[in-house]
Backbone as a ProteinNet text record, in pm:
[ID]
protein_1_A
[PRIMARY]
XXXXXXXXXXXXXXXXXXXXXXXXXXXXXXXXXXXXXXXXXXXXXXXXXXXXXXXXXXXXXXXXXXXXXXXXXXXXXXXXXXXXXXXXXXXXXXXXXXXXXXXXX
[TERTIARY]
7163.1	7272.8	7381.5	7501.7	7606.7	7643.5	7675.6	7714.5	7838	7928	8053.4	8032.8	7920.4	7895.4	7845.5	7930.3	7903.6	7795.4	7803.7	7704.9	7671.7	7545.7	7503.6	7417.6	7454.9	7379.7	7301.8	7176.6	7089.7	7065.4	7107	7079.8	6973.6	6915.3	6814.3	6872.7	6998.9	7059.3	7113.4	7197.7	7260.5	7308.8	7306.8	7359	7510	7557.4	7699.7	7727.2	7831.1	7861.2	7997.4	8010.4	8135.1	8169.8	8296.9	8340.6	8323.4	8306	8290.6	8231.6	8191.4	8143.6	8256.6	8376.6	8491.7	8519.8	8503.3	8523.3	8418.8	8297	8192.1	8231.7	8276.1	8314	8436.3	8524.2	8647.1	8626.7	8507.9	8481.7	8491.8	8596.9	8620.9	8527.1	8455.1	8360.1	8233.8	8206.4	8089	7960.7	7929.1	7808.2	7682.2	7580.3	7450.7	7362.1	7309.3	7229.6	7083.9	6996.7	6853.6	6819.5	6895	6878.7	7003.4	7022.1	7132.9	7076.6	7132.6	7098.4	7222.9	7209.3	7324	7310.3	7418.9	7422.3	7439.3	7367.1	7376.6	7513.1	7556.2	7679	7789.2	7892.7	8005.5	8134.9	8242.5	8373.4	8404.4	8464.3	8488.9	8360.4	8335.2	8216.3	8090.6	7989.3	7863.6	7779.6	7681.1	7588.4	7512.9	7482.4	7413	7505.2	7631.4	7726.1	7745.5	7750.2	7763.4	7645.6	7524.9	7408.4	7400.4	7434.7	7434.6	7531.3	7647.5	7744.3	7693.3	7632.4	7578.5	7466.6	7379.4	7270.2	7323.6	7426.2	7485.5	7547.3	7591.3	7649.1	7542.6	7415.9	7308.3	7261.1	7303.7	7259.2	7109.8	7051	6905.9	6864.1	6958.4	6925	6851.5	6743.1	6673.1	6765.3	6748.8	6832	6749.1	6793.5	6728.6	6835.3	6800.5	6894.5	6860.7	6965.9	6955.8	7052.4	7005.3	7092.4	7069.1	7175.2	7166.1	7166.6	7191.5	7204.4	7102.2	6976	6869.1	6871.5	6851.9	6838.1	6738.8	6664.1	6569.2	6638	6758.3	6830.8	6866.1	6923.5	6960.4	6837.2	6729.1	6605.4	6552.3	6554.3	6504.8	6588.3	6720	6807.8	6781.7	6769.9	6745.7	6612.7	6509.6	6377.9	6373.7	6442.1	6446.1	6516.6	6612.9	6685.6	6605	6492.3	6406.1	6434	6480.3	6508.6	6381.3	6400.1	6287.6	6250.6	6329.8	6301.4	6408	6369.4	6461.8	6428.3	6519.9	6493.1	6600.5	6558.5	6652.2	6688.8	6806.6	6849.8	6764.9	6686.4	6595.3	6457.7	6433.1	6304.2	6291.2	6171.6	6140.9	6220.9	6287.9	6358.1	6262.9	6140.5	6041.1	6006.2	5997.5	5966.9	6081.1	6203.4	6318.9	6321	6299.9	6299.7	6189.1	6073.7	5964.1	6001.2	6065.3	6110.3	6213.6	6303.8	6403.1	6333.1	6241	6168.1	6094.4	6029.8	5952.8	6046	6155.7	6250.4	6315.8	6342.4	6412.6	6321.8	6192.2	6100.2	6075.7
5649.4	5676.6	5747.4	5693.6	5751.5	5892.7	5977.2	6114.9	6119.6	6023.7	6023.1	6001.6	5950.5	5927.9	6057.6	6117.3	6249.6	6249	6158	6152.6	6007	5978.5	5842.8	5846	5771.4	5768.7	5638.7	5649.4	5532	5484.2	5363.9	5300.7	5193.9	5145.7	5040.9	4915.6	4885.8	4763.3	4777.9	4874	4888.2	5031.1	5079.1	5214	5219.6	5334	5360.7	5479.7	5471.7	5582.1	5641.9	5768.2	5841.6	5908	5924.4	5983.8	6134.8	6196.3	6341.5	6379	6504.2	6555.2	6552.2	6585.6	6584.8	6444.1	6342.5	6203.7	6164.8	6211.5	6186.7	6246.1	6371.2	6438.1	6374.7	6315.8	6255.2	6113.7	6056.8	5919.9	5915.5	5853.1	5849.2	5753.9	5671.2	5578.9	5652.2	5767.8	5849.2	5765.9	5696.4	5613.3	5699.4	5640	5707.2	5663.6	5758.9	5728.9	5767.4	5695.3	5726.3	5840.6	5856.2	5969.9	5981.3	6099.2	6122.7	6160.6	6102.6	6140.2	6208.5	6337.2	6418.8	6475	6472.2	6540	6688.9	6773	6916.7	6968.8	6933.1	6988.8	6884	6913	6822.5	6897.8	6824.3	6886.9	6917.7	7029.6	7065.8	7116.1	7072.9	7116	7060.3	7144.3	7099.2	7023.9	6952.1	6884.8	6983.7	7100.1	7203.6	7256.7	7280.3	7327.2	7222.7	7096.3	6988.7	6991.6	6997.2	6994.8	7120	7236.1	7358.8	7344.6	7285.7	7263.3	7165.5	7056.3	6957.4	7017.3	7095.6	7159.5	7261.7	7336.1	7435.4	7369.5	7244.2	7169.3	7095.2	7116.9	7052.6	6921.3	6888.7	6765.3	6766.4	6649.9	6641.7	6525.4	6464	6352.8	6407.6	6343.3	6389	6378.6	6470.1	6468.4	6492.9	6429.9	6437.3	6477.3	6569.4	6611.8	6546.2	6514.2	6456.8	6534.9	6584.3	6668.5	6652.9	6670.6	6679.4	6826	6914.9	7057.9	7135.7	7115.8	7181.3	7331.4	7408	7552.4	7600.2	7705.5	7757.8	7798.8	7853.7	7897.4	7778.4	7672.3	7553.7	7490	7480.6	7422.1	7504	7636.8	7723.5	7708.3	7702.1	7684.4	7549.5	7444.8	7310.2	7304.1	7360	7356.6	7442.3	7556.8	7641.9	7572.5	7485.8	7411.1	7292.5	7262.4	7154.8	7019.2	7016.1	6885.7	6801.5	6671.1	6577.6	6545.2	6592.5	6569.7	6635.7	6670.2	6732.3	6675.6	6602.2	6531.1	6560.4	6563.7	6566.8	6421.7	6401.6	6264.9	6200.5	6280.4	6226.1	6193.4	6226.6	6196.2	6045.9	6005.2	5864.6	5809.3	5698.7	5631.3	5584.4	5548.6	5504.6	5617.6	5739.9	5854.6	5881.1	5869.4	5887.6	5781.9	5656.1	5549.3	5569	5613.9	5641	5753.2	5857.2	5967.3	5918.2	5829.4	5774.5	5691.4	5606.3	5524.6	5612.3	5715.4	5804.9	5879.5	5932.2	6007.3	5919.8	5793.8	5704.1	5638.8	5656.4	5588.7	5670.2
-3327	-3416.7	-3335.6	-3329.7	-3248.3	-3292	-3195.6	-3224.2	-3312.5	-3297.6	-3372.4	-3521.8	-3558.9	-3701	-3762.5	-3840.5	-3893.8	-3999.4	-4090.9	-4197.6	-4222	-4228	-4255.5	-4379.8	-4477.7	-4601.3	-4608.4	-4641.6	-4640.9	-4782.8	-4809.9	-4936.8	-4913.6	-5020.5	-5008	-4943.3	-4968.3	-4916.8	-4775.7	-4752	-4620.8	-4602.1	-4478.7	-4453.9	-4472.1	-4511.7	-4524.5	-4434.5	-4352.1	-4261.3	-4292.9	-4260.3	-4278.3	-4145.6	-4119	-3993.1	-3990.3	-4107	-4114.8	-4250.2	-4260.8	-4389.5	-4491.8	-4446.8	-4536.6	-4589.3	-4504.4	-4548.5	-4652.6	-4634.4	-4732.5	-4867.5	-4866.1	-4991	-5056.1	-4975.8	-5027.5	-5081.3	-5064.4	-5110.2	-5262.4	-5312.6	-5456.8	-5530.9	-5457.6	-5521.9	-5565.4	-5505.9	-5536.5	-5543.7	-5435.6	-5437.1	-5451.1	-5507.3	-5521.9	-5406.1	-5332.1	-5214.4	-5234.9	-5166.6	-5170.1	-5076.6	-4968.3	-4877.8	-4791	-4733.7	-4642.4	-4506.7	-4402.3	-4265.1	-4210.1	-4180.1	-4143.1	-4002.9	-3929	-3800	-3828.2	-3756.1	-3777.6	-3735	-3615.8	-3559.6	-3562.9	-3637.8	-3653.3	-3627.7	-3608.1	-3610.4	-3755.8	-3784.9	-3924.6	-3988.3	-4110.5	-4183.6	-4116.5	-4099.3	-4038.8	-4141.4	-4092.8	-4182	-4269.5	-4214.9	-4293.2	-4402.7	-4369.1	-4470.9	-4580.1	-4541.5	-4639.8	-4736.5	-4683.2	-4771	-4856.9	-4802.4	-4883	-5000.6	-4975.7	-5083	-5187.4	-5142.9	-5236.9	-5320.8	-5258	-5331.4	-5431.5	-5393.3	-5483.4	-5606.9	-5590.3	-5702.2	-5783.1	-5749.6	-5824	-5765.3	-5644.4	-5580.2	-5554.7	-5554.3	-5534.1	-5443.9	-5375	-5285.5	-5163	-5119.6	-4998.7	-4876.8	-4782.7	-4664.2	-4539.7	-4432.4	-4301.6	-4201.6	-4113.4	-4009	-3877.3	-3803.6	-3670.4	-3582.6	-3467.8	-3387	-3237.4	-3162.8	-3017.4	-2975.8	-3070.6	-3044	-3126.1	-3096.1	-3170.5	-3143.9	-3248.9	-3234.6	-3339.4	-3308.2	-3406.8	-3537.2	-3527.7	-3647	-3736.3	-3678	-3756.1	-3818	-3741.1	-3793.3	-3911	-3899.6	-4006.4	-4133.5	-4118.5	-4234.5	-4300.8	-4219.3	-4272.7	-4346.9	-4287.4	-4350.5	-4476.3	-4475.2	-4594.3	-4710.2	-4677.6	-4781.3	-4833.1	-4768	-4815.3	-4753.7	-4630.4	-4569	-4559.6	-4566.1	-4559	-4414.9	-4320.2	-4179.3	-4094.1	-3972.7	-3878.3	-3742.1	-3682.5	-3557.5	-3454.6	-3329.6	-3218.1	-3187.2	-3132.7	-3101.7	-2994.3	-2924.3	-2823.1	-2881	-3008.5	-3071.6	-3096.2	-3126.3	-3150.9	-3269.1	-3246.1	-3354.7	-3463.5	-3422.9	-3520.8	-3617.3	-3565.8	-3652.3	-3749.8	-3701.5	-3788.5	-3898	-3862.2	-3962.2	-4065.1	-4021.2	-4116	-4211.4	-4160.5	-4247.5	-4349.7	-4306.9	-4399.1	-4506.1	-4465.7	-4565	-4664.9	-4615	-4702.7	-4797.9	-4746.2	-4830.1	-4935	-4899.6	-4991.3	-5093.6	-5077.4	-5172.7	-5297.8
[MASK]
+++++++++++++++++++++++++++++++++++++++++++++++++++++++++++++++++++++++++++++++++++++++++++++++++++++++++

């Protein structure tokens, strides 16, 4: 998954990507997703900040983090928020896909 893709939302039919967390929030179509795959570190709002905001608004879609900048603090925050998975970009793609399938089912 390219670093430039800020948030990737996984639907049963096809993935939808956004250039940033702000672009995701600005989507006026408000699509319903089975899970969200979020980069932890983004320009502007982080993936963690995005999910904290969605959860505060009552969101309940499962979310998975993907990061090139792993830190114990980010991992702890993500896990405390109830993420369905937390992966480094160097982790197995098969493990990430399995986590997405499990979260979206």
